[in-house]
C-alpha positions as CSV (number, residue, x, y, z in Angstrom):
1,X,72.6,-118.8,-99.5
2,X,71.8,-115.1,-99.2
3,X,68.2,-115.6,-100.2
4,X,67.7,-118.3,-97.7
5,X,69.1,-116.1,-94.9
6,X,66.9,-113.2,-95.9
7,X,63.7,-115.2,-96.1
8,X,63.2,-115.8,-92.4
9,X,64.2,-112.2,-91.7
10,X,61.6,-110.8,-94.1
11,X,58.9,-113.1,-92.7
12,X,59.7,-111.9,-89.2
13,X,59.2,-108.3,-90.2
14,X,55.9,-109.2,-92.0
15,X,54.7,-110.9,-88.8
16,X,55.5,-107.9,-86.6
17,X,53.7,-105.6,-89.0
18,X,50.6,-107.7,-88.9
19,X,50.7,-107.8,-85.1
20,X,51.1,-104.0,-85.0
21,X,48.2,-103.5,-87.4
22,X,46.0,-105.9,-85.3
23,X,46.8,-104.1,-82.1
24,X,46.1,-100.7,-83.7
25,X,42.6,-101.9,-84.6
26,X,41.7,-102.8,-81.0
27,X,39.9,-100.4,-78.7
28,X,41.4,-99.3,-75.4
29,X,39.1,-101.7,-73.5
30,X,40.2,-104.6,-75.8
31,X,43.8,-103.8,-75.1
32,X,43.2,-103.8,-71.3
33,X,41.5,-107.1,-71.6
34,X,44.4,-108.6,-73.7
35,X,46.9,-107.3,-71.1
36,X,45.0,-108.8,-68.2
37,X,44.7,-112.1,-70.0
38,X,48.4,-112.2,-70.6
39,X,49.2,-111.3,-67.0
40,X,46.9,-113.9,-65.6
41,X,48.2,-116.6,-67.9
42,X,44.7,-117.8,-68.8
43,X,45.7,-118.7,-72.4
44,X,48.7,-120.5,-73.6
45,X,51.1,-119.1,-76.2
46,X,52.8,-121.9,-78.0
47,X,56.4,-121.6,-79.2
48,X,57.9,-120.0,-76.1
49,X,60.7,-121.8,-74.2
50,X,59.9,-123.3,-70.8
51,X,62.3,-124.2,-68.0
52,X,62.1,-127.8,-69.0
53,X,63.6,-126.9,-72.4
54,X,66.7,-125.4,-70.8
55,X,69.9,-127.6,-70.8
56,X,71.3,-128.6,-67.5
57,X,74.3,-126.3,-67.9
58,X,72.0,-123.3,-68.0
59,X,70.2,-124.6,-64.8
60,X,73.6,-124.8,-63.2
61,X,74.3,-121.1,-64.0
62,X,70.9,-120.1,-62.6
63,X,71.5,-122.2,-59.5
64,X,74.6,-120.3,-58.6
65,X,72.7,-117.0,-58.6
66,X,70.1,-118.2,-56.1
67,X,70.0,-118.9,-52.3
68,X,69.0,-122.2,-50.9
69,X,65.7,-120.7,-49.8
70,X,65.0,-119.7,-53.4
71,X,65.8,-123.1,-54.7
72,X,63.6,-124.7,-52.1
73,X,60.7,-122.4,-53.2
74,X,61.3,-123.3,-56.9
75,X,60.5,-126.9,-56.2
76,X,56.9,-126.0,-55.1
77,X,56.0,-123.9,-58.1
78,X,54.5,-126.8,-60.0
79,X,55.0,-130.5,-60.6
80,X,57.2,-129.8,-63.7
81,X,59.4,-127.4,-61.8
82,X,59.7,-130.0,-59.0
83,X,60.9,-132.6,-61.5
84,X,63.4,-130.1,-63.0
85,X,64.9,-128.9,-59.7
86,X,65.1,-132.4,-58.1
87,X,66.8,-134.3,-60.9
88,X,70.0,-135.9,-59.9
89,X,72.3,-133.7,-62.0
90,X,70.9,-130.5,-60.4
91,X,71.0,-132.0,-56.9
92,X,74.6,-133.0,-57.4
93,X,75.6,-129.5,-58.6
94,X,73.7,-128.0,-55.6
95,X,75.8,-130.2,-53.3
96,X,79.0,-129.2,-55.0
97,X,78.2,-125.4,-54.8
98,X,76.5,-125.0,-51.5
99,X,77.9,-128.0,-49.6
100,X,81.3,-128.7,-51.2
101,X,82.8,-131.9,-50.0
102,X,79.5,-133.5,-48.8
103,X,79.3,-136.1,-51.6
104,X,83.0,-136.9,-51.4
105,X,82.9,-137.3,-47.6
106,X,80.0,-139.6,-47.8
107,X,81.5,-141.7,-50.6
108,X,84.7,-142.1,-48.5
109,X,82.6,-143.4,-45.7
110,X,80.9,-145.9,-47.9
111,X,77.6,-144.0,-48.3
112,X,76.4,-144.6,-51.9
113,X,73.1,-142.9,-51.7
114,X,72.2,-140.4,-54.5
115,X,72.9,-136.7,-54.0
116,X,69.2,-136.0,-53.5
117,X,69.2,-138.2,-50.4
118,X,72.5,-136.9,-49.1
119,X,71.2,-133.3,-49.3
120,X,68.2,-133.8,-47.1
121,X,69.9,-133.5,-43.7
122,X,72.3,-130.6,-44.5
123,X,69.5,-128.7,-46.2
124,X,67.2,-129.2,-43.2
125,X,70.0,-128.0,-40.8
126,X,70.6,-124.9,-43.0
127,X,66.9,-123.9,-43.2
128,X,66.6,-124.5,-39.4
129,X,69.5,-122.2,-38.7
130,X,68.3,-119.4,-41.0
131,X,64.5,-119.6,-40.8
132,X,63.6,-121.0,-37.4
133,X,64.1,-120.1,-33.8
134,X,66.5,-122.2,-31.8
135,X,65.0,-125.0,-29.6
136,X,66.5,-123.5,-26.5
137,X,68.3,-120.4,-25.5
138,X,70.3,-119.7,-22.3
139,X,72.2,-116.7,-21.1
140,X,75.1,-116.9,-18.7
141,X,75.8,-113.6,-16.9
142,X,79.3,-112.6,-16.0
143,X,78.3,-110.6,-12.9
144,X,77.1,-113.4,-10.6
145,X,78.5,-115.4,-7.7
146,X,80.7,-118.3,-8.5
147,X,81.6,-121.5,-6.7
148,X,82.5,-120.1,-3.3
149,X,79.3,-118.0,-3.1
150,X,81.3,-114.8,-2.9
151,X,82.2,-112.2,-5.4
152,X,85.0,-109.7,-5.9
153,X,85.2,-106.3,-7.5
154,X,87.3,-107.7,-10.3
155,X,84.4,-109.8,-11.4
156,X,82.1,-106.9,-11.9
157,X,81.4,-105.2,-15.3
158,X,82.4,-101.8,-13.7
159,X,86.0,-102.7,-14.3
160,X,85.6,-102.3,-18.0
161,X,87.2,-99.2,-19.5
162,X,85.5,-96.6,-21.7
163,X,87.1,-98.3,-24.7
164,X,85.3,-101.5,-24.0
165,X,82.1,-100.2,-22.5
166,X,80.1,-97.8,-24.7
167,X,77.0,-97.2,-22.6
168,X,75.7,-95.0,-19.8
169,X,73.7,-96.7,-17.1
170,X,70.9,-95.0,-15.3
171,X,69.6,-96.9,-12.3
172,X,66.1,-95.8,-13.1
173,X,66.2,-96.8,-16.8
174,X,68.8,-99.5,-17.0
175,X,71.1,-100.1,-20.0
176,X,70.7,-97.7,-22.9
177,X,70.1,-98.6,-26.5
178,X,73.1,-100.0,-28.5
179,X,75.2,-100.6,-25.4
180,X,75.3,-104.4,-25.5
181,X,78.9,-104.9,-26.6
182,X,80.2,-108.0,-28.4
183,X,83.9,-107.4,-27.6
184,X,84.6,-108.6,-24.1
185,X,88.2,-107.7,-23.1
186,X,90.8,-110.0,-21.8
187,X,90.6,-113.8,-21.9
188,X,89.8,-116.1,-24.7
189,X,86.5,-117.9,-25.2
190,X,86.8,-121.0,-27.3
191,X,84.4,-123.6,-28.7
192,X,84.6,-127.0,-30.3
193,X,82.0,-129.7,-30.8
194,X,79.5,-128.6,-28.0
195,X,82.3,-127.8,-25.5
196,X,82.8,-124.2,-24.5
197,X,86.0,-123.1,-22.8
198,X,86.3,-119.7,-21.1
199,X,88.9,-118.2,-18.7
200,X,87.9,-117.1,-15.2
201,X,91.3,-115.8,-14.1
202,X,95.0,-116.3,-14.7
203,X,95.0,-119.9,-13.3
204,X,91.6,-121.4,-14.2
205,X,89.8,-122.2,-17.3
206,X,86.3,-123.7,-17.3
207,X,85.2,-126.2,-20.0
208,X,81.4,-126.5,-20.2
209,X,79.8,-129.4,-22.1
210,X,76.6,-127.8,-23.6
211,X,75.0,-131.2,-24.2
212,X,75.5,-133.0,-20.9
213,X,75.9,-129.8,-18.8
214,X,79.0,-131.3,-17.2
215,X,81.7,-128.9,-16.1
216,X,85.5,-129.4,-16.1
217,X,87.9,-127.0,-14.5
218,X,91.5,-126.8,-15.6
219,X,93.8,-125.2,-13.0
220,X,97.4,-124.1,-13.7
221,X,98.1,-123.1,-10.1
222,X,100.8,-125.7,-9.7
223,X,102.8,-124.5,-12.7
224,X,102.4,-120.9,-11.5
225,X,103.9,-121.8,-8.1
226,X,106.8,-123.6,-9.9
227,X,107.6,-120.4,-11.7
228,X,106.1,-121.3,-15.1
229,X,103.9,-119.0,-17.0
230,X,101.1,-120.6,-19.1
231,X,99.2,-118.8,-21.9
232,X,96.1,-120.6,-23.4
233,X,96.4,-120.9,-27.2
234,X,93.9,-123.4,-28.5
235,X,91.4,-126.1,-27.7
236,X,89.5,-129.1,-29.1
237,X,86.7,-131.0,-27.5
238,X,89.3,-133.2,-26.0
239,X,92.4,-131.0,-25.4
240,X,93.3,-127.7,-24.0
241,X,96.7,-126.3,-25.2
242,X,99.0,-123.8,-23.4
243,X,102.2,-122.2,-24.4
244,X,104.6,-122.2,-21.4
245,X,107.7,-120.4,-20.4
246,X,109.7,-120.1,-17.2
247,X,113.0,-119.1,-15.7
248,X,114.4,-122.5,-16.3
249,X,113.6,-122.4,-20.0
250,X,114.2,-118.8,-20.8
251,X,111.9,-116.0,-21.7
252,X,110.5,-117.5,-24.9
253,X,107.5,-119.7,-25.0
254,X,109.2,-122.9,-26.1
255,X,107.2,-125.5,-24.1
256,X,103.7,-126.7,-25.0
257,X,101.6,-128.1,-22.2
258,X,98.4,-130.1,-23.1
259,X,95.6,-130.9,-20.7
260,X,93.2,-133.7,-21.6
261,X,89.6,-132.7,-20.7
262,X,88.2,-136.2,-20.1
263,X,91.2,-137.8,-18.5
264,X,92.2,-134.6,-16.6
265,X,95.9,-135.3,-17.2
266,X,98.8,-133.2,-18.3
267,X,101.5,-133.9,-21.0
268,X,104.0,-131.6,-22.5
269,X,106.6,-131.4,-25.3
270,X,109.4,-129.0,-26.2
271,X,109.7,-126.8,-29.3
272,X,112.9,-126.2,-31.3
273,X,112.0,-122.5,-31.4
274,X,109.7,-119.8,-29.9
275,X,106.0,-120.6,-30.1
276,X,104.0,-118.7,-32.8
277,X,100.7,-120.4,-33.4
278,X,98.9,-123.7,-32.8
279,X,96.2,-125.8,-34.5
280,X,94.2,-128.4,-32.5
281,X,91.9,-131.1,-33.8
282,X,90.7,-134.0,-31.6
283,X,93.8,-135.4,-29.8
284,X,96.2,-133.8,-32.2
285,X,98.2,-130.6,-32.0
286,X,100.3,-128.9,-34.7
287,X,102.5,-125.9,-33.6
288,X,104.2,-123.4,-35.9
289,X,107.3,-121.7,-34.5
290,X,108.5,-118.2,-35.3
291,X,111.2,-119.8,-37.6
292,X,108.3,-121.5,-39.6
293,X,109.1,-124.9,-38.1
294,X,106.1,-127.2,-38.0
295,X,105.8,-129.7,-35.1
296,X,103.0,-132.3,-35.1
297,X,102.1,-134.0,-31.8
298,X,99.5,-136.5,-30.8
299,X,98.2,-137.4,-27.3
300,X,98.2,-141.2,-28.1
301,X,101.8,-141.2,-29.5
302,X,103.1,-138.5,-27.2
303,X,106.0,-137.7,-29.5
304,X,106.6,-134.7,-31.7
305,X,107.2,-135.0,-35.5
306,X,108.9,-132.3,-37.5
307,X,107.1,-131.7,-40.8
308,X,109.9,-131.0,-43.3
309,X,108.9,-127.9,-45.2
310,X,112.2,-126.6,-46.4
311,X,112.5,-128.9,-49.4
312,X,109.1,-127.8,-50.6
313,X,109.9,-124.1,-50.2
314,X,113.1,-124.6,-52.2
315,X,111.2,-126.1,-55.1
316,X,108.4,-123.6,-55.3
317,X,107.1,-122.4,-58.7
318,X,109.5,-120.5,-60.9
319,X,109.1,-116.7,-60.9
320,X,107.7,-116.4,-57.4
321,X,109.7,-114.8,-54.7
322,X,110.2,-115.9,-51.1
323,X,107.3,-117.2,-49.2
324,X,105.6,-114.2,-47.6
325,X,103.5,-115.8,-45.0
326,X,103.8,-118.1,-42.1
327,X,102.4,-121.5,-42.8
328,X,98.9,-122.3,-41.9
329,X,97.8,-125.8,-41.0
330,X,94.8,-128.0,-41.6
331,X,94.4,-131.2,-39.5
332,X,92.4,-133.9,-41.1
333,X,89.6,-134.8,-38.6
334,X,89.3,-138.5,-39.6
335,X,92.8,-139.5,-40.7
336,X,95.0,-139.6,-37.7
337,X,98.3,-139.0,-39.6
338,X,97.2,-136.6,-42.3
339,X,98.0,-132.9,-42.1
340,X,97.9,-130.1,-44.7
341,X,100.3,-127.1,-44.7
342,X,99.2,-123.9,-46.5
343,X,101.2,-120.8,-47.4
344,X,101.1,-117.9,-49.8
345,X,103.5,-116.0,-52.0
346,X,103.2,-113.5,-54.8
347,X,104.8,-112.6,-58.2
348,X,105.4,-109.0,-59.0
349,X,106.1,-107.4,-62.4
350,X,107.8,-104.2,-61.5
351,X,109.6,-101.6,-63.7
352,X,113.3,-101.2,-62.9
353,X,112.9,-97.6,-61.9
354,X,110.2,-98.2,-59.3
355,X,111.0,-98.1,-55.6
356,X,111.3,-101.7,-54.4
357,X,109.6,-100.7,-51.2
358,X,106.5,-99.4,-53.0
359,X,104.0,-102.3,-53.4
360,X,103.1,-103.0,-57.0
361,X,99.4,-103.2,-58.1
362,X,100.4,-105.6,-60.9
363,X,101.0,-108.9,-59.0
364,X,99.7,-112.4,-58.9
365,X,99.2,-114.5,-55.8
366,X,100.0,-118.1,-55.5
367,X,98.6,-120.4,-52.8
368,X,100.1,-123.8,-52.1
369,X,98.9,-126.8,-50.0
370,X,101.1,-129.7,-49.1
371,X,99.7,-132.9,-47.7
372,X,101.7,-134.8,-45.1
373,X,101.2,-138.4,-44.0
374,X,103.3,-139.8,-41.2
375,X,105.5,-136.7,-41.4
376,X,106.3,-137.2,-45.1
377,X,104.9,-135.0,-47.9
378,X,102.8,-137.0,-50.4
379,X,100.8,-134.5,-52.4
380,X,101.1,-130.9,-53.4
381,X,98.5,-128.5,-54.9
382,X,99.1,-125.0,-56.3
383,X,96.6,-122.4,-57.5
384,X,96.8,-118.8,-58.6
385,X,94.1,-116.8,-57.0
386,X,91.6,-115.5,-59.6
387,X,91.4,-111.7,-59.8
388,X,87.7,-111.9,-59.2
389,X,88.4,-113.7,-55.8
390,X,90.8,-111.0,-54.5
391,X,89.8,-108.1,-52.3
392,X,89.8,-104.6,-53.6
393,X,93.4,-103.8,-52.6
394,X,95.3,-107.0,-52.3
395,X,98.8,-105.7,-53.3
396,X,99.4,-104.1,-49.9
397,X,98.6,-107.1,-47.8
398,X,101.5,-109.4,-48.7
399,X,104.6,-107.1,-48.6
400,X,108.1,-107.1,-47.1
401,X,107.0,-105.6,-43.8
402,X,103.9,-107.7,-43.0
403,X,103.8,-111.0,-41.2
404,X,100.9,-112.9,-42.7
405,X,99.3,-116.2,-41.5
406,X,96.5,-118.0,-43.3
407,X,94.0,-118.9,-40.6
408,X,92.7,-122.1,-42.2
409,X,89.5,-121.9,-40.2
410,X,86.9,-124.5,-40.6
411,X,83.9,-123.4,-42.6
412,X,81.7,-126.5,-42.7
413,X,81.6,-130.1,-41.4
414,X,82.3,-131.3,-44.9
415,X,86.0,-130.5,-45.1
416,X,85.9,-126.9,-46.3
417,X,88.6,-124.6,-44.8
418,X,89.0,-120.9,-45.3
419,X,92.5,-120.2,-46.6
420,X,91.8,-116.7,-47.9
421,X,91.2,-115.0,-44.5
422,X,94.6,-114.0,-43.1
423,X,96.0,-112.5,-39.9
424,X,98.4,-109.6,-40.6
425,X,100.8,-107.8,-38.3
426,X,103.4,-105.1,-39.3
427,X,104.9,-103.5,-36.3
428,X,103.0,-105.0,-33.3
429,X,102.8,-108.8,-33.4
430,X,100.6,-108.7,-30.3
431,X,97.9,-106.7,-32.2
432,X,97.1,-108.7,-35.3
433,X,94.5,-107.6,-37.8
434,X,92.2,-110.1,-39.4
435,X,91.6,-109.4,-43.1
436,X,89.6,-111.1,-45.8
437,X,92.3,-111.3,-48.4
438,X,90.4,-113.5,-50.9
439,X,87.4,-115.8,-51.1
440,X,89.4,-119.0,-51.4
441,X,88.9,-122.2,-49.7
442,X,90.4,-125.7,-49.8
443,X,88.4,-128.9,-49.3
444,X,90.2,-131.9,-47.9
445,X,87.7,-134.4,-49.3
446,X,87.6,-133.0,-52.8
447,X,91.4,-132.2,-52.5
448,X,90.9,-129.0,-54.6
449,X,90.6,-125.3,-54.3
450,X,87.2,-123.5,-54.2
451,X,87.0,-119.9,-55.2
452,X,84.1,-117.4,-55.2
453,X,83.7,-113.9,-56.5
454,X,84.8,-111.3,-53.9
455,X,81.9,-109.0,-53.4
456,X,80.1,-107.4,-50.5
457,X,76.8,-108.8,-49.5
458,X,73.7,-106.8,-48.7
459,X,73.1,-106.3,-45.0
460,X,69.5,-107.6,-45.4
461,X,71.0,-111.0,-46.1
462,X,72.5,-111.2,-42.7
463,X,69.4,-111.7,-40.5
464,X,65.9,-112.9,-40.8
465,X,63.0,-112.8,-38.4
466,X,64.0,-112.2,-34.8
467,X,67.3,-114.1,-34.8
468,X,70.7,-113.3,-36.4
469,X,71.5,-116.0,-39.0
470,X,75.1,-117.1,-39.2
471,X,77.0,-120.4,-39.5
472,X,79.8,-119.6,-37.2
473,X,83.3,-121.0,-37.0
474,X,85.9,-121.1,-34.2
475,X,87.7,-117.8,-33.7
476,X,90.3,-116.7,-31.3
477,X,91.5,-113.2,-32.3
478,X,89.9,-109.8,-31.7
479,X,90.2,-107.6,-34.8
480,X,88.4,-104.7,-36.5
481,X,85.4,-105.9,-38.5
482,X,84.1,-104.9,-41.8
483,X,81.4,-105.6,-44.4
484,X,80.5,-109.2,-45.0
485,X,81.3,-110.7,-48.4
486,X,79.4,-113.2,-50.4
487,X,81.8,-115.9,-49.2
488,X,81.4,-115.2,-45.5
489,X,77.9,-113.8,-45.1
490,X,76.9,-117.2,-43.7
491,X,80.2,-117.7,-41.9
492,X,81.6,-115.6,-39.1
493,X,85.1,-115.5,-40.6
494,X,85.9,-112.1,-39.1
495,X,84.6,-110.4,-35.9
496,X,81.9,-108.1,-37.1
497,X,80.6,-104.7,-36.0
498,X,77.0,-105.1,-35.0
499,X,74.3,-103.5,-32.9
500,X,70.9,-104.6,-31.7
501,X,67.8,-102.8,-32.9
502,X,65.7,-100.5,-30.8
503,X,63.0,-103.1,-30.0
504,X,65.4,-105.3,-28.1
505,X,66.9,-102.3,-26.3
506,X,63.4,-101.2,-25.3
507,X,62.7,-104.6,-23.8
508,X,65.9,-104.3,-21.8
509,X,64.8,-101.0,-20.4
510,X,61.7,-102.7,-19.0
511,X,63.8,-105.5,-17.5
512,X,67.3,-106.3,-18.6
513,X,67.3,-109.9,-17.3
514,X,63.8,-110.6,-18.5
515,X,64.2,-113.2,-21.3
516,X,67.2,-111.6,-22.8
517,X,67.8,-114.5,-25.1
518,X,64.6,-113.9,-27.1
519,X,64.8,-110.2,-26.7
520,X,68.1,-109.8,-28.4
521,X,68.1,-108.8,-32.1
522,X,71.2,-108.1,-34.0
523,X,71.8,-106.1,-37.2
524,X,74.8,-104.9,-39.0
525,X,75.8,-101.2,-38.8
526,X,79.0,-99.7,-40.2
527,X,80.0,-97.9,-36.9
528,X,79.3,-99.9,-33.8
529,X,81.1,-102.4,-31.6
530,X,82.6,-105.8,-32.4
531,X,81.1,-109.1,-31.3
532,X,82.3,-112.7,-31.3
533,X,80.3,-115.7,-32.4
534,X,81.3,-119.4,-32.0
535,X,79.5,-122.6,-32.7
536,X,78.6,-125.2,-35.2
537,X,75.4,-126.8,-36.5
538,X,74.1,-127.7,-33.1
539,X,75.0,-124.7,-30.9
540,X,75.6,-121.0,-31.5
541,X,77.5,-119.0,-28.9
542,X,77.6,-115.2,-28.6
543,X,80.3,-113.7,-26.4
544,X,79.2,-110.3,-25.1
545,X,80.2,-107.8,-22.5
546,X,77.3,-109.0,-20.3
547,X,77.9,-112.7,-20.6
548,X,77.5,-115.7,-22.9
549,X,74.4,-116.3,-24.9
550,X,73.8,-119.9,-26.1
551,X,71.4,-120.9,-28.8
552,X,70.7,-124.7,-29.1
553,X,69.5,-126.1,-32.4
554,X,69.4,-129.7,-31.1
555,X,67.1,-131.3,-28.6
556,X,70.0,-133.5,-27.4
557,X,71.0,-131.1,-24.6
558,X,70.2,-130.6,-20.9
559,X,70.5,-126.8,-21.1
560,X,67.7,-125.0,-19.4
561,X,65.6,-122.7,-21.5
562,X,65.5,-119.1,-20.3
563,X,67.2,-115.9,-19.8
564,X,69.7,-117.0,-17.2
565,X,70.8,-119.8,-14.9
566,X,69.1,-120.2,-11.6
567,X,71.7,-121.1,-9.0
568,X,75.4,-120.3,-8.2
569,X,76.3,-123.9,-8.2
570,X,75.7,-126.7,-10.7
571,X,72.2,-128.1,-10.2
572,X,73.0,-131.8,-10.1
573,X,69.4,-132.7,-9.3
574,X,67.9,-131.3,-12.4
575,X,71.0,-131.6,-14.5
576,X,70.0,-128.6,-16.6
577,X,72.3,-125.7,-15.6
578,X,75.9,-124.7,-15.0
579,X,77.4,-122.8,-12.2
580,X,77.0,-119.1,-13.0
581,X,80.4,-117.9,-14.2
582,X,82.4,-115.0,-12.8
583,X,83.3,-112.0,-14.8
584,X,86.6,-112.8,-16.6
585,X,89.7,-110.8,-15.7
586,X,91.7,-109.1,-18.4
587,X,95.0,-111.0,-18.5
588,X,97.8,-108.8,-19.9
589,X,101.5,-109.5,-19.4
590,X,103.4,-106.9,-17.4
591,X,105.8,-104.4,-19.0
592,X,104.9,-105.3,-22.6
593,X,106.4,-108.8,-22.4
594,X,103.8,-109.9,-24.9
595,X,106.0,-108.7,-27.7
596,X,108.4,-111.5,-26.9
597,X,105.8,-114.0,-28.0
598,X,104.5,-114.0,-31.6
599,X,100.7,-114.3,-31.3
600,X,100.5,-115.0,-35.0
């Protein structure tokens, strides 16, 4: 056996010595010729492995290291490469990694096409978002006349404080470079399925349909006269949700009032405790109270159902302490009675002599998801978060002093929800801080957890060409931004700090309102101002200190293409513009009353 093992080794050394002797006999010109021939690939060296010789498992590993643009380019190298990268096994793995839930969602809807056919539409949308300009772009300025044709000082951008306005204006030069803020103070701006809701003042919210250019106005003046105070908390393309309180019901927000956008009707339901957070999908609303009670409500049924969570909490995995987060909620978009509840807890291994108030670095984090149908729990999934998926310092995020809520924000139209991004508050519940705790998601169609390695992405991966490339998700909280991770570089999971480059600012100096949509460029910088981005596959909405910028990636819209909107009233004749909105007013409760309501 030893001789058989030594024989190939000796032959290998003999072959190398012969090659070395042959190369030594060549002249410098012959060596240059040989090098050029090898580089140009004009002669074939047999015996070397080709990509077609690799097993599929190796291709899967290579696939996870590439971007979709790289994989698309690989298909056009040669016919053999095209056959390799378009085989069904590779296409199925590509769907599972880049579009998790796509195959399962299509199968549940009766679509039996192969993965290669299912991938065509999502891949085209992705490439369009990241490599092509939007079909249309419109900019809605804050500082314009509204319905009555008159304006007021509160609607002008001069009411912004120095903390929110970081620019000096010279009438001769216009706005300076880097002064286009993406952190408008005050009211919420919300988006869902081509409908954009923004708050004009304390009693009016406007809902704009970006497809049909129809405008709905929700007024709460009647409730204000009656002594009730309403605070907008969430929306879907059908519902607008308020938390309400008044003298008759005490100082806590224990009433939820819901306005139907299409029907323009009101309904309400009472809560068994103070309002903490709500989740809205279609005509369904799920509210979490400060006592971690979960109330599910539907417009069609108009009755609230208490999701019993206490039994599940009592039977949590052995070794883990008390649940250290408020429950987050995922509402199934297609199944009217299915809801998922998410929470986190951690297991610490601490020496007896250590201070119990000092967070330990040796801890594990458990994330649990419970599925409810008709108010009864039917499934339960648990998963320990992999160390590779955790942020750099996770031990200090879930501690005895922090109130933590998984945001459960939607990351794709294929059932993927981000459960690793949390909202954390320690001393001031009214000032929550959004944090990327872990790159963990849950897919409702796969019914499984999806984890990625937590690592920061290169800034160059965030934009291409003249437009900023992001697949945004709904967001409703202002917080300090940070670097993008590999999980969220294509998803606006946290408000980011960005600034435009100098070319866009130079164009603004020449004329601020001259085609601002195409002039704006965005790039990441560590020390600049926050911005907010909303949208989906068809529309992308940027909320700035100057107004709202809308990019349309679908031709099924009546939005006008240009830097602004032409008239102070909706142009019913052309059907292509909205009434120009007023500057929103910062709506802050007097005397610090906001602390009575948990914004988490």
